[in-house]
N, C-alpha and C positions, 0 to 999 in steps of 0.2 A: 634530241634532251628536252621537256615542255619547259617552258622560260621562263617565271618569276614576277609578279608583278606587286611591286614596293608603295606605300601608305607611310607615309613620314606625319604623323601630330605636332606640334607644335605649342602645348602649353608650358600655361604658370608654372606652375613646376619642375618639368625636367620636357624633354626627349621622346614620344614614341614610334618606333618601328616596325611598320607588321610587313611581314611577304606572307602571299597564298600563288598556289597551283591554278594550272584555267579553269580547276573545282570550282575555284574561290576558299579552300583549303588554306590553316593558316604552315608554313613550312618554319615561323620563326618569328618572337618576337622580341624588342630588347631596347632597355629604357636605357638612359642620360640627365642625370639631376639638372635641375639650372638653380642658383642661384634668386637669390628675393628680389625684386626691386627694385631701385630707387626709390622708395618716395620722403614725400617733401610736401605734407598740407593734401592738399588739391593735388599734387603733381605724381607720379603712377608713370617710370621711363625704365629702359632700361637697353643695358650695349646694343644693337644690335649682333656684332660679330660673335654674344653667344650663342647668341639659336645655332647660327652658321657653324662653333665649334661642337655646340653639343649632337646639332645633326651628324652631321659628320661622322662625331663616334658615334650612334645609335648605327650610324649603314655598317662602320665597320667589324658592331660587333656582333652587328648580322651573316654575314662573308660570316664567321664562327659558326654558326646554323644550317650556312645554304651554299653554289657556288657561286658568286655577284656575279661574276662572266654569263651570266645565263639574264641576264635579268632582262628586261623589256620597255615596260612602265617605268612611272615612279608619280603619284599624287604627293599633296603635299595638305595638310589642313592650316590652320592655326584660330587667333581666337581673337572673335568676331569684335571687330572694330581699336586692334592695332595699329598704327602708321608712324611710317617712315619715310621722309625724304632721301633719297638716290639721288646722284649723278646719270650722264651718258652711261657711265662705264660700270656706275649696279652700285660705287659706293656710297653708304652713305651720309649722310650732311646734313643730321639731327641726327637724336637716341632717335630710340623707337619708344612711343606711345604707347602707354597702356590699353588694354580697354577699360580698363579702371579710371584714370586719369579727370580728370571735372576738375580740370583746370578753366575750362575755356569755357565759361560765365556766361561773359559780353557773348563769342560768335555763338555760339548759342542761341543768344533774344536777338539774334541779327536775323537765323535761320529760321525760329518762328515766326519772323515777319514775314517771310518771303518762302514757305516753303509751303505746297502743301496737308494735307492735313495728314494722307494718307503714307505721307513719305517718309522712307526711315533713318533720315539724320540727321533726325529729331534728339531732342538732347542736347549734356554738353558734351556724354563718354563717348557722342557720333565719330566719325574721320573725320565727315563734316569738318563737325568742326576745331576738330583739332587740325587740319588741314588751315584754315581764316585763322588760327590760333596761332601757327605755325610761318603762314604766311607775315603776319603785320609785328612777331614777336620779331623774327632774325633775316637776315640779310641770308634770300635766296638766291644769288645768279649764278651759287655755281651748285645747283639741284635743278631741275629738269622730270622727275617722274617722282609722285606721293601713289605710294606703294606695300601695302598690307603686310603684317607680316611669313604669312604663308606667299603671296604674291613672290619679297622680296628675297625668302630661300633655294622656292620651285627656281624663279630668276639668276641667281649665282649657283644652281644648278645647270644652266643651259647657255648661260652670259648672251642671256635675253632678258630685253626691262617693257616696265613698262606696262608690264600682263595681267593681269587683275581674276575674273570669276561670278556670274550673277552673284552669289550667297554672300563674300567678301562687301560686294562693290556697292549691295546693299543700304548700308550706316554714308555710305558716299554722297549717299544722291541719288545715287543712280535706280532711273523705272525701269525694274525687273516685268512687264507688266510690258510695254511701249516697245522694248531692249535696248531704250536712249539712255544715253542722260540728257536733261530738263534741261530744254532754257531760260528755270529760273535759275540756274547754277552763276549764270552772269549777272545778272541785279548783285549777287557776293563778291563778286570779281573775281572766280578764284580760276587764272587759267587753263583755256583748256589747253591747255599742251601734259601740264602734268598731272590730266584723267587719263586712266588709267584703259586699254582698248580690253573691255569686257566679253569674255569666251563662256561656254555655255558647260562648267564646273564636268570636270572633265576629258578634256581637250582635248587632246594629244596639238603640242603649239612650235614641239621646235627637236636636233636632237640634243642630246646631256655636251655637253662645252671636252671635247677632250682633254684638254689640262683638267680637270675633275672628274675626267673618264679614268683618268691615271689615276690619278693618286687615290682615287675607290674600290682599284677593280671590276670598276663597270665597262662593256659593254658602252666603242661607241656608239651602236647602236641607238644604243638606249634611250625610246623616248620620253622627255618630261611634262606630265599633261597641268591645264588647265587649274586646280584646288579648289575647297570649299572653307567655311566659317568649321572649325571647332565643336560646334550643336550637328548641326547637320552631317556633316561625318559620323556625328556619335550614333543622330536618327537611322545616317543608311545605314549605320554597320547592321545593325537591328535585320534588318532585309527585312520589313515592316512595307507591305509595297500594293493597301490597296487600300479607299477613304475611304476615310475612319478605325484608317489605324491610328494610333500613342500610342508618343512615348513617355513618358513623364520622367521626367529623374526627380529622383529623389536624395539633393546632397546637404548640400546650405542649403538652401533658397528647394523651392520649385518651379520645375520649367514643365508644363509641356508644349507637349506639341502634334496634331492634328494632321492629315495627310487629307488633300482636299483638291477637289476638280479645279474646283475657284480661284483665286485669293482672295484672302479677309486681312484688310487693313480699317486700324482703328486703336489711332497712339493713340485718343482721348484717354481710351484706356486700356494701353500698355499693348494690344493687342497690331504684330507685323505680319507680312506671306514670304519666306524664301522661294524660287521659283527652283524645283526640279526638272528639265524640261518640259514637258506639257503638262506636270500637278506643281501641285502647291501642299508648302509646309505652313500651316499657320498656329502657333501661339502664342503667348507667354510666360512672364515672369511671377512667382508669386516673394514675397519676404517669405510667406513662412517654409520650413521646412529645418533644414536640423539646426539652426542656428537658433529657434526659435527655441528644441527641446531641450539646450546644450546652457539655456537661462537659465531649468530646473533643475538638471540634472549635468551629473556626467557620461562621456560614454562612458567605464567602467560599471558606474551606477544601473546606468536602461542595459548593460550587460547585464546585469546582474536581477533585473524589474522583467527581461525578457521573457522567460519561463515560467513566470505567476499571471502573465495577461490570462484574459478568457474572452478571443475575437467572437464566439457564437453567445458572448453576453453581451451587450454592447449596456453605457454605461448610463447613457441618460443624458451623461456632463452634453453641455454646449460650448463647445470653448470655440475661438480663434489662437490659435501664435499669432505668435510671432515677435521679433526678442528686443526690440524695442517699434517707439512712433511710426505711423504711417506706410501705407501700400499700395501698392506701381496692377496692381488685377491677383485676383481679380474683379474686384472693386479697387479703383481706382482715387485713394481719399490720402495725401502727404500726412491728415493727422488722424486719422483711425492708429483705436488704441488694441491694447494687445487684449482682448477676450479670455481669463483664466483659473476667470473665480463664478461659481464656493470649488474649493478644495479640501479635496475627501480627506479623512488624516490621515484612511491608506497608499501608497505613496504608487503601489503597483494601481492602487486606480485612477493616482491623476494620469498618472505616466497613458494611459491605454487612453488613458478623455483626452491628451494631447496628441494621439495621435490621430482617432478619429474626429476631431478637428485638423491634423491635418489633411487626412482621410476627406474630408465634409469643405475642405473649400477646393479641394486636387476638381472634388465633385461638381461642385457653384463656376472653377475656368471649365470642362466641357460645356459643361451647358451655352454663358458665355457666351461662347466658341456656336452652340448650334445656334447662339439669337442671331449671329453676325451672318448666319449662311451658314456654317458648316459642315458633314454629313454625319448623321445619328454615330453618335461613338458603338463603334465595332467590340474593340478588344486593346485589352492597354498594352502593354512593355514596361516595367521595370529596371532603370537604371542607377546607379549613384550606390553609393553606401546601403538608404535606406531598403531598397530590395533583397538584402537579405536577411530583414526580418520579417520572417513567416510569416510570424499573428500580426502582424501589420498591413499584408498581402490577404490575408483574410480579412481584417479587418476594407482595405480598400474596392476589396470584391464585395463585399458585401454593402459600401456605402456606395457603387459606380456604377453597378446590376450587370457592371459585364465581361468577359475572360478578363483576371491579371496576370499573365506572364514572366518571366526570368529566360532570357531569352542564354546563348554559348556566351558570345559570345556582345559586346556595347564599346569596346573601346574605338576610339575616334582611327585613328590608324587602319581597325583595319575596316572599319571604312574612304578611307580615304585609295586604300589599297584596290578592294568595291569600283571606284572608281577610273585607277589607272586599267583593272581587270576591265570592263566595260567599254570604257573610253567617253564615259557620257554615265550622269546618270539612272543604277541599275533597275 
């Protein structure tokens, strides 16, 4: 019988698991809810054991759809920048410091003094800033590895720890161009032994732990592979594979990613690149998006207004919607104010103007990437909640000037499963 390939996605609100066959066809998909992380001001963290329990539950649920005894490989993705300390046996020695934790302001300033501008380790929410914070604030004598969320789940499946991948390691300071940990980390006092061994995403590194295999009903020959971040996994899920192929995530914020032949780094403009084998995924994130729309309309109101939109008739309104002052990309300005006036009397016209404004920001984002050396935009694949709005898709097609499509699979767990199937970036 043909084998299965599993992808596990550790998200903010839950864990999703996907099983595919050797052709890449989905054979089963499940999810398990996670409780919200603990938040105290800028601090956002979670008990890592919750991730493990949810991952186990999601895999066992898959066992109701497929025969887990035929699983060949498993890959895990997780939220980018989420970090914890573990001991040699893989036991957590800190809480999981979440991707959006912003307490490490002091440490971020130290990084800014020594890290090159193109490093992905800049910012108070970077994994490196979190590691420096943990090293400074707590006794680390019982810890020996700094690992990311996906690393820890994969390590626990294999009972093999201190392994990461080129995508998760980016925000810890890893240099994806030279494929090495840079020397400037020594100036920050980062213990080299804490830094994980870095693999190409999808590379198998160990067989599953026999005890875990027995508990989950998996074969002892199951291989555990290096993972990736949730954002990269979602890109892989779309099967975009040509330079100029782009994926726009229309969620709370607007995130753009473009496949390129060479890396593009412009930290001052919020642009960075993940390595995908010998190709690169360049992109950035704007503060516009769903959160900016919710300032003016509820989800129910937007649903009611959508049939009244006239995407073939531009409003002529020139908006730059933001939920609050401040923008990251394509305009790097922490004081940038939203531009949402004049407001027409008709709600449907105002709503269409906001959607056109977000489409214009999206177009500007891809233009910025092109100026920095990205290939010409070839097509855009839409993911996220906003991708379901057909009128908005027509508006974006007109604004971007390239085909804008929606694909069947956009789940990060599916992208992780494809990594497991191919043993590396597809």
